[in-house]
N, C-alpha and C positions, 0 to 999 in steps of 0.2 A: 748244804752241811752239816744246819742246826739239827735236823732230825736225824743225820746220820750220825754226829755226834750225842744224841741223845740213845740211837741207837745202842750206840757202845759203850755208856755209863749205864744203862739197865742192864745188859749182858753181862757187861766185867763183873755182877754185882750178885747175880747168879754162881751154883756150882758145878763146875759141868766142864768136861775136856775131850769135846767133840769137838772136830777137826770142821766139821763141815759149816758149822755158826759163825762163826771167827775168820775162813776164809771169802765167805758172803759180804761181813761187816768190812773186811778188805779190799772187799773188788770195789762194797759201795765207797767207801774213802778212799779209793784214786778215783774213778769213776769221778768224784767232786773235787778232788782236786787235780785229775785234766782237765775238767771243765774248766775252775778258777785258771789255769794254767794260760788256756786258751783264752781268754778275755785278756791278757796282757799287751801290752801292744805293742812290744816286738815279735811276740808272737802273732801276732795276728797280723802286719804286715807279710812276716813272713810265712805263712801260707793262708793267700789267699781265700776267703769261702768260698770264690768262682769253682775252683779246684778242689773241688767234692773228696774224689776218689785218694785225694792223695793229702787232703786235711787229715780225713777220716782214718790212712791208717797212719798217722804218727798217733794219731789221738790213740789207735787202737792201741799198737807197740806200746804207749806210754803205761795206757790203762794196767796192760798185763804185765808192763816192768812194775810199776807201783806195787800194785795187789800183791807180788811175791814180796814187797821189800815191806810195806802196810803189814801184809796178817801176822808175820813173826813180831812186829814191833805190841801188836795187838799183843798177841802170847804171852807177850815178857810184859803189855803195863798190868795183865790178868795174875800172873803170878808176883809182880811185887805187890800188888795191892793186896792178895792175899796173904802172903809168906807163910806157905807151907811152911812143913819138912821136906813131903815128897811135891812136886810144884804138877800145876793142873796141866801146864803143857811143858817135855823135858827139851832137853836143852835139842837133843837128834830131832825131836820131832821142826820145830825150830828152822834147824837148817837144813831140813828135807822140804822144807818152803821157801826157803831162798833158792836150790840145787835146781827147781823150778822152773823160775826166773825167765833161763832165754826160750822154752817151750812157750809158758804164757805169753810172755813178750810178740812171739812170733805166729799163737793162738788170734791171739788183741789184734799186732799186726794184718791177719788179714781176714777176721772178720768185718774190720775198720772198713778194709777196702772194701769189700762184698757190702756193704751197708751202702759207702759213698757211691758205691757203681750206682746203687741200687737207688739212692738219693737221686744222684745223677740223670739216671736214665728215667725217673718220674717225671721231676721236672723238663727235660724235655720231651717228654708225650703228649705234658699238657699247654707245655707254650707251640708245639703242631696242634692241636686241634684249634 
């Protein structure tokens, strides 16, 4: 979380309007937030670690959803920090990132499900040896 915060502060001081870097930072922030949320006791009890595919699917969908929210928030943070007459990231670009939420949540959930299956298969394979 600290490394992600430092990266966001370094990025926000640059003069650029590239959507790729802010999207990567938004995804990193979403991953850090999801890891923090899954350490909470009520989520740990609700999604036990022995059911890896289910837990990874929920975590992946949460990362995808949070990434589509944190990315426009980072864009807004940079726009407010720089306070140009013409913003680095116009409102239409921020809205376009929010419109991607269903697809990013689905993609994150499917990627998490696949990752969870691989982890479960790997642990079953190691225990059978």
